[in-house]
C-alpha positions as CSV (number, residue, x, y, z in Angstrom):
1,M,-38.1,-57.0,-27.2
2,S,-36.1,-58.4,-24.3
3,E,-33.3,-56.5,-22.7
4,P,-29.8,-57.5,-23.8
5,R,-28.0,-59.9,-21.5
6,V,-25.2,-58.0,-19.8
7,A,-22.4,-59.7,-17.9
8,G,-20.2,-58.2,-15.2
9,V,-16.4,-58.3,-15.2
10,L,-14.7,-57.3,-12.0
11,L,-10.9,-56.6,-12.4
12,A,-9.3,-57.7,-9.2
13,A,-5.9,-59.0,-10.1
14,G,-3.4,-56.4,-8.9
15,R,-0.9,-56.6,-6.1
16,G,-1.8,-53.3,-4.5
17,S,1.9,-52.4,-3.9
18,R,1.1,-48.8,-2.8
19,L,-1.7,-50.0,-0.5
20,G,0.5,-52.7,1.1
21,S,-1.7,-55.7,0.2
22,P,-3.8,-57.0,-2.7
23,K,-6.8,-54.8,-3.1
24,A,-9.2,-57.7,-3.4
25,L,-8.5,-58.7,0.2
26,V,-8.8,-55.2,1.7
27,E,-11.7,-54.9,4.2
28,L,-14.2,-52.0,4.0
29,D,-17.2,-51.8,6.3
30,G,-17.1,-55.5,7.2
31,S,-16.6,-57.0,3.7
32,L,-13.7,-57.4,1.3
33,L,-13.4,-55.2,-1.7
34,V,-13.8,-58.1,-4.0
35,E,-17.0,-59.1,-2.3
36,R,-18.3,-55.6,-2.5
37,G,-17.5,-55.5,-6.2
38,V,-19.3,-58.8,-6.9
39,D,-22.3,-57.7,-4.9
40,T,-22.6,-54.4,-6.8
41,L,-22.6,-56.2,-10.2
42,L,-25.2,-58.7,-9.0
43,R,-27.5,-56.0,-7.6
44,A,-27.3,-54.3,-11.0
45,G,-28.6,-57.4,-12.6
46,C,-25.4,-58.5,-14.4
47,S,-25.3,-62.2,-15.3
48,P,-22.9,-63.9,-15.3
49,V,-20.4,-62.2,-13.1
50,H,-16.7,-63.0,-13.6
51,V,-13.9,-61.9,-11.3
52,V,-10.4,-61.7,-12.7
53,L,-7.8,-62.7,-10.1
54,G,-4.1,-62.6,-10.2
55,A,-1.9,-61.7,-7.2
56,A,-2.9,-63.8,-4.2
57,A,-5.6,-65.6,-6.3
58,E,-5.5,-68.7,-4.1
59,Q,-5.9,-66.6,-0.9
60,V,-8.8,-64.7,-2.4
61,L,-10.5,-68.0,-3.4
62,D,-10.0,-69.4,0.1
63,T,-11.1,-66.2,1.9
64,A,-13.7,-64.4,-0.1
65,A,-17.4,-65.2,-0.5
66,L,-17.9,-64.6,-4.2
67,R,-21.6,-65.5,-4.2
68,G,-21.6,-67.7,-7.3
69,A,-19.4,-65.4,-9.3
70,T,-16.9,-67.2,-11.6
71,P,-13.2,-66.7,-10.9
72,V,-11.0,-66.2,-13.8
73,I,-7.2,-66.6,-13.2
74,N,-5.0,-64.2,-15.1
75,R,-1.5,-65.7,-15.2
76,E,-0.2,-62.6,-16.8
77,W,-1.5,-60.1,-14.3
78,Q,2.0,-58.6,-13.7
79,R,1.9,-57.2,-17.3
80,G,-0.9,-54.8,-16.3
81,L,-4.6,-54.2,-16.3
82,S,-4.9,-54.7,-20.0
83,T,-4.3,-58.4,-19.6
84,S,-7.0,-58.7,-17.0
85,L,-9.5,-56.9,-19.3
86,R,-8.7,-59.4,-22.1
87,A,-9.0,-62.4,-19.8
88,G,-12.3,-61.2,-18.4
89,L,-13.9,-60.5,-21.8
90,D,-12.5,-63.7,-23.3
91,S,-14.0,-65.8,-20.5
92,L,-17.6,-64.7,-21.1
93,P,-20.1,-67.1,-22.7
94,S,-21.4,-66.6,-26.3
95,G,-24.9,-65.6,-25.2
96,V,-23.7,-62.4,-23.5
97,Q,-24.3,-59.3,-25.6
98,G,-22.5,-56.8,-23.4
99,A,-20.2,-56.5,-20.4
100,I,-19.9,-54.0,-17.6
101,V,-16.3,-53.7,-16.5
102,T,-15.6,-52.5,-13.0
103,L,-12.5,-52.1,-10.9
104,V,-12.1,-53.6,-7.4
105,D,-10.4,-50.5,-6.1
106,Q,-13.5,-48.4,-6.8
107,P,-15.8,-49.9,-4.1
108,L,-18.1,-46.8,-3.7
109,V,-19.5,-46.9,-7.3
110,G,-23.2,-47.5,-6.8
111,A,-25.3,-50.2,-8.4
112,T,-27.4,-47.3,-9.7
113,A,-24.6,-46.3,-12.0
114,L,-24.4,-49.8,-13.5
115,I,-28.1,-49.9,-14.0
116,R,-28.0,-46.7,-15.9
117,L,-25.2,-48.1,-18.1
118,R,-27.4,-51.1,-18.8
119,E,-30.4,-48.9,-19.7
120,A,-28.2,-46.9,-22.1
121,H,-27.1,-50.1,-23.7
122,A,-30.7,-51.3,-24.1
123,R,-31.4,-48.0,-25.9
124,G,-28.6,-48.7,-28.4
125,A,-25.4,-47.5,-26.9
126,V,-22.4,-49.4,-28.1
127,V,-20.2,-48.1,-25.3
128,A,-21.7,-46.5,-22.2
129,A,-19.4,-44.8,-19.7
130,A,-20.2,-43.3,-16.3
131,S,-19.7,-39.6,-16.1
132,Y,-19.1,-37.9,-12.7
133,W,-19.3,-34.1,-12.5
134,G,-18.5,-33.7,-16.1
135,V,-15.6,-36.3,-16.4
136,T,-16.0,-39.7,-18.0
137,R,-14.6,-42.4,-15.7
138,N,-15.1,-46.1,-14.9
139,P,-17.3,-48.2,-14.9
140,V,-17.9,-48.8,-18.6
141,L,-20.2,-51.0,-20.5
142,L,-18.9,-52.5,-23.7
143,D,-21.1,-54.1,-26.4
144,R,-19.8,-57.4,-27.6
145,S,-19.3,-55.9,-31.1
146,V,-16.4,-53.8,-29.8
147,W,-14.6,-56.2,-27.5
148,R,-11.9,-57.2,-29.9
149,Q,-11.2,-53.6,-30.9
150,V,-11.2,-52.4,-27.3
151,C,-8.6,-55.1,-26.4
152,S,-6.4,-54.2,-29.4
153,Y,-6.1,-50.7,-27.9
154,A,-5.4,-51.9,-24.4
155,H,-1.7,-52.1,-23.3
156,G,0.0,-52.3,-20.0
157,D,-2.1,-50.7,-17.3
158,T,-4.4,-49.0,-19.7
159,G,-7.7,-50.8,-20.2
160,A,-10.7,-49.6,-22.1
161,R,-9.6,-45.9,-21.7
162,A,-7.4,-45.9,-24.8
163,Y,-10.3,-47.1,-27.0
164,L,-12.6,-44.5,-25.5
165,R,-10.2,-41.7,-26.2
166,A,-9.6,-42.8,-29.8
167,H,-13.3,-43.2,-30.5
168,P,-15.2,-40.5,-28.6
169,G,-18.1,-40.6,-31.0
170,A,-18.8,-44.2,-30.0
171,V,-19.1,-43.3,-26.3
172,T,-22.4,-42.5,-24.7
173,S,-21.8,-40.6,-21.5
174,V,-24.1,-41.5,-18.6
175,V,-24.5,-39.0,-15.8
176,C,-23.9,-40.8,-12.4
177,D,-23.2,-37.8,-10.1
178,D,-25.7,-39.1,-7.6
179,A,-24.8,-42.8,-7.9
180,G,-21.7,-43.1,-5.8
181,T,-18.1,-42.0,-6.4
182,P,-15.4,-43.5,-8.6
183,A,-12.7,-42.5,-6.1
184,D,-9.8,-45.0,-6.3
185,I,-8.3,-46.8,-3.3
186,D,-4.6,-46.8,-4.1
187,T,-3.0,-45.9,-0.7
188,P,-3.8,-46.3,3.0
189,A,-4.8,-42.6,3.0
190,D,-7.4,-43.4,0.3
191,L,-8.7,-46.3,2.3
192,D,-9.0,-44.2,5.4
193,A,-11.0,-41.6,3.4
194,A,-13.3,-44.4,2.0
195,R,-13.9,-45.7,5.5
196,R,-15.3,-42.2,6.4
197,I,-17.8,-42.4,3.5
198,R,-21.2,-43.7,4.6
199,T,-22.9,-45.7,1.9
200,T,-26.7,-46.1,1.9
201,H,-28.9,-48.1,-0.4
202,Q,-32.1,-46.9,-2.1
203,G,-34.1,-50.1,-2.5
204,A,-32.8,-53.5,-3.4
205,R,-31.3,-52.4,-6.7
206,H,-30.0,-48.9,-6.0
207,G,-26.9,-47.8,-4.3
208,T,-25.8,-44.2,-3.7
209,V,-23.4,-42.2,-1.5
210,N,-25.5,-40.4,1.0
211,T,-22.9,-38.3,2.9
212,M,-19.1,-38.0,2.8
213,A,-17.3,-37.3,6.0
214,A,-14.1,-35.6,5.0
215,V,-11.6,-32.9,6.1
216,E,-12.6,-29.4,6.8
217,S,-10.8,-26.1,6.1
218,T,-8.5,-24.9,9.0
219,M,-10.2,-21.4,8.6
220,L,-7.1,-19.3,8.5
221,P,-7.7,-16.1,10.5
222,L,-9.4,-13.2,8.5
223,G,-6.9,-10.4,7.9
224,T,-4.0,-12.8,7.3
225,H,-1.7,-11.4,4.6
226,A,-1.4,-13.7,1.6
227,P,1.8,-15.8,1.7
228,D,3.8,-15.3,-1.5
229,F,4.6,-18.1,-3.9
230,A,6.2,-18.9,-7.3
231,L,4.8,-22.1,-8.7
232,P,5.0,-23.8,-12.2
233,D,2.1,-24.6,-14.4
234,P,2.3,-27.8,-16.5
235,S,4.2,-25.9,-19.3
236,G,6.9,-24.8,-16.9
237,K,5.8,-21.2,-16.7
238,I,6.2,-19.8,-13.2
239,W,3.3,-17.9,-11.6
240,S,4.0,-15.7,-8.6
241,L,1.5,-13.9,-6.4
242,D,2.7,-10.6,-7.8
243,A,2.1,-11.8,-11.3
244,V,-1.3,-13.2,-10.7
245,A,-2.8,-10.6,-8.2
246,G,-5.9,-9.0,-9.5
247,E,-6.8,-5.3,-9.4
248,H,-9.6,-5.8,-6.9
249,G,-8.6,-9.0,-5.3
250,T,-7.2,-12.5,-5.7
251,L,-8.7,-15.9,-5.1
252,V,-6.3,-18.7,-4.3
253,A,-8.0,-22.1,-4.7
254,F,-6.4,-25.4,-3.6
255,L,-7.7,-28.0,-6.1
256,C,-6.8,-31.3,-7.7
257,N,-7.9,-33.6,-10.5
258,H,-9.2,-36.7,-8.9
259,C,-11.1,-35.5,-5.8
260,P,-14.9,-36.1,-6.1
261,F,-15.5,-32.9,-4.1
262,V,-13.6,-30.9,-6.7
263,Q,-15.2,-32.7,-9.6
264,H,-18.6,-32.0,-8.1
265,I,-18.2,-28.2,-8.5
266,A,-15.5,-28.1,-11.2
267,V,-17.6,-26.9,-14.2
268,P,-19.7,-24.2,-12.3
269,F,-16.5,-23.1,-10.5
270,G,-14.8,-22.6,-13.9
271,T,-17.8,-20.5,-15.1
272,A,-17.8,-18.4,-11.9
273,A,-14.0,-17.9,-12.0
274,A,-14.2,-16.6,-15.6
275,R,-16.8,-14.0,-14.5
276,W,-14.7,-13.0,-11.4
277,I,-11.6,-12.6,-13.5
278,E,-13.4,-10.3,-16.0
279,S,-14.5,-8.2,-13.0
280,G,-10.9,-7.7,-11.7
281,V,-10.6,-10.5,-9.2
282,S,-8.0,-12.9,-10.3
283,V,-8.1,-16.7,-9.7
284,I,-5.3,-19.2,-9.4
285,G,-5.6,-22.9,-8.8
286,I,-2.9,-24.8,-6.8
287,N,-2.5,-28.6,-6.9
288,S,-0.5,-29.6,-3.8
289,N,-1.1,-33.4,-3.9
290,D,1.7,-35.8,-3.8
291,T,1.9,-37.1,-7.3
292,D,4.0,-40.2,-6.4
293,S,1.1,-41.6,-4.4
294,H,-1.6,-40.0,-6.7
295,P,-0.3,-40.0,-10.3
296,E,-3.8,-38.8,-11.4
297,D,-2.7,-35.4,-10.2
298,R,0.4,-35.2,-12.3
299,P,0.9,-32.0,-14.4
300,E,0.0,-33.7,-17.7
301,R,-3.4,-34.7,-16.3
302,M,-3.9,-31.2,-14.9
303,V,-3.9,-29.9,-18.5
304,E,-6.5,-32.5,-19.5
305,Y,-8.8,-31.9,-16.6
306,A,-8.6,-28.1,-16.8
307,A,-9.6,-28.3,-20.4
308,Q,-12.5,-30.6,-19.7
309,W,-13.8,-28.3,-17.0
310,N,-13.1,-25.1,-19.0
311,W,-10.7,-23.6,-16.4
312,T,-9.2,-20.5,-17.9
313,F,-7.2,-19.5,-14.8
314,P,-3.6,-20.6,-14.1
315,Y,-3.5,-24.1,-12.6
316,V,-0.1,-24.7,-11.0
317,S,1.7,-27.4,-9.0
318,D,3.0,-27.1,-5.5
319,P,5.7,-29.9,-5.8
320,N,7.2,-29.5,-2.3
321,Q,3.8,-28.6,-0.7
322,S,5.3,-25.5,0.9
323,V,2.5,-23.2,-0.3
324,A,-0.2,-25.5,1.0
325,L,1.6,-25.4,4.4
326,A,1.9,-21.7,4.3
327,Y,-1.8,-21.2,3.7
328,R,-2.7,-24.0,6.2
329,A,-4.7,-25.6,3.4
330,A,-6.3,-28.8,4.5
331,C,-8.6,-30.1,1.7
332,T,-9.6,-30.0,-1.9
333,P,-11.3,-27.7,-2.6
334,D,-10.1,-25.0,-0.2
335,F,-10.7,-21.3,-1.0
336,F,-8.9,-18.2,0.1
337,L,-10.1,-14.7,-1.1
338,F,-7.8,-11.7,-0.6
339,D,-8.6,-8.1,-1.1
340,S,-6.4,-5.7,-3.2
341,G,-4.2,-5.2,-0.2
342,R,-3.8,-9.0,0.0
343,R,-5.6,-9.3,3.3
344,L,-7.8,-12.4,3.7
345,V,-11.5,-11.5,3.6
346,Y,-13.1,-14.9,3.0
347,R,-12.1,-18.5,3.5
348,G,-14.3,-21.6,3.3
349,R,-16.6,-23.2,0.9
350,F,-18.0,-22.6,-2.6
351,D,-21.4,-23.5,-1.3
352,G,-23.1,-26.3,0.7
353,A,-23.2,-28.8,-2.1
354,T,-21.2,-32.0,-1.8
355,P,-21.4,-35.3,-3.7
356,G,-24.6,-37.1,-2.7
357,N,-26.2,-34.4,-0.5
358,E,-28.6,-33.4,-3.3
359,Q,-28.0,-29.6,-2.8
360,P,-27.6,-27.7,-6.0
361,V,-24.2,-26.4,-6.9
362,T,-24.6,-22.6,-7.0
363,G,-21.4,-21.2,-5.7
364,E,-23.5,-18.7,-3.8
365,E,-21.4,-18.3,-0.7
366,L,-18.1,-17.6,-2.4
367,D,-19.8,-15.6,-5.1
368,N,-21.5,-13.4,-2.5
369,A,-18.1,-12.7,-0.9
370,V,-16.6,-11.8,-4.3
371,K,-19.5,-9.5,-5.1
372,A,-19.2,-7.7,-1.7
373,L,-15.5,-7.3,-2.3
374,L,-16.1,-5.7,-5.7
375,N,-18.9,-3.5,-4.3
376,G,-16.9,-2.4,-1.2
377,S,-19.6,-3.9,1.0
378,P,-18.9,-5.7,4.3
379,I,-18.3,-9.4,3.8
380,E,-20.2,-11.8,6.0
381,R,-17.9,-12.9,8.8
382,E,-20.0,-16.0,9.6
383,Q,-18.2,-18.2,7.1
384,L,-18.4,-22.0,6.8
385,P,-15.5,-24.3,6.2
386,S,-15.0,-26.0,2.9
387,V,-15.2,-29.8,3.0
388,G,-13.3,-32.2,0.8
389,C,-10.6,-34.9,0.5
390,N,-7.5,-34.2,2.5
391,I,-4.5,-32.9,0.7
392,K,-2.3,-35.9,-0.1
393,W,0.8,-35.1,1.9
394,K,4.2,-36.4,1.1
395,P,5.6,-38.7,3.8
396,G,7.0,-36.4,6.5
397,N,5.2,-33.3,5.3
398,E,2.0,-34.0,7.3
399,P,1.1,-30.8,9.2
400,P,-0.3,-30.7,12.7
401,W,-3.9,-30.1,11.4
402,F,-3.8,-33.3,9.3
403,G,-5.5,-36.2,11.1
């Protein structure tokens, strides 16, 4: 039996208002984002490949090398992503049995991820969605049989996600932890971070993120007394250091929802945190990201992600970023372990695992520090910094250690 014919649909119609220019025309590593998107779909064996354009469509057609991909002009692009999804699916020929939908602002998704979606579809999946570190994200493959229904759920800037949430039983989750990252490029800071990510290819058909160059912890001096705070969780409840401090110690973790470095450790960190809390070391997660530039980190999404990752500790917002500044936090994740006297005894990383470096996520380094704290043993003073995406600072809040 032959493999189903799967098309590729690249959604590239947006204006890119927060980025300052249409995303399709943004350059990354010598090529435009729209060119990278087309290339990824082609390398994954998608045929045909259709590119949905809207803002600056004529400029994209004049500038970009689309390598035989078919442009589809969405005249209603200003009404949101849903109109581009409909335009892209409606444009495909009758012989296509499925379509992989990708976004132009996720240029570091590897072709391997798309190939895995195709393989899942060939095995019978009606909807196959990429899963990164336990969270279902784009890209997604849609069998033709559900296109009409998917489009009926899509409104405004919500594409296939509404259908996936309404029909979780129809979705086959495909693990793509080692097949790139779905990090969005929405702002100049995101683009700068993407430019620090080095992408390598494994063979003609495979793409994967090899290493990620990102921000390191500032390594606050050991012995520093924990700065106080009083921060709201998504329900509005205020959590202070006094309220959260554990009998034997307190771990303050700067986290967020969308960072691939956080997502990479999120589930095992939640498991470890529950164990530490039971032993008398409390844990609190603080999200200091600017939610205007990164709406994925808004409180309502914090609830959703915390539930997915089984985080049972308080997860609070730092809306004016004063707590991140007080702790000299630099990245997500960034960990600060204090003893019962609230003196800093460990700061740095969970372990050596980062997206794409193939090291197992064990949490060994932070766990060893917690165990030593509980046992009254000396904590290793040779500590390595955490590595992750920079905290998304509000304009004017950027600290001296940023950049």
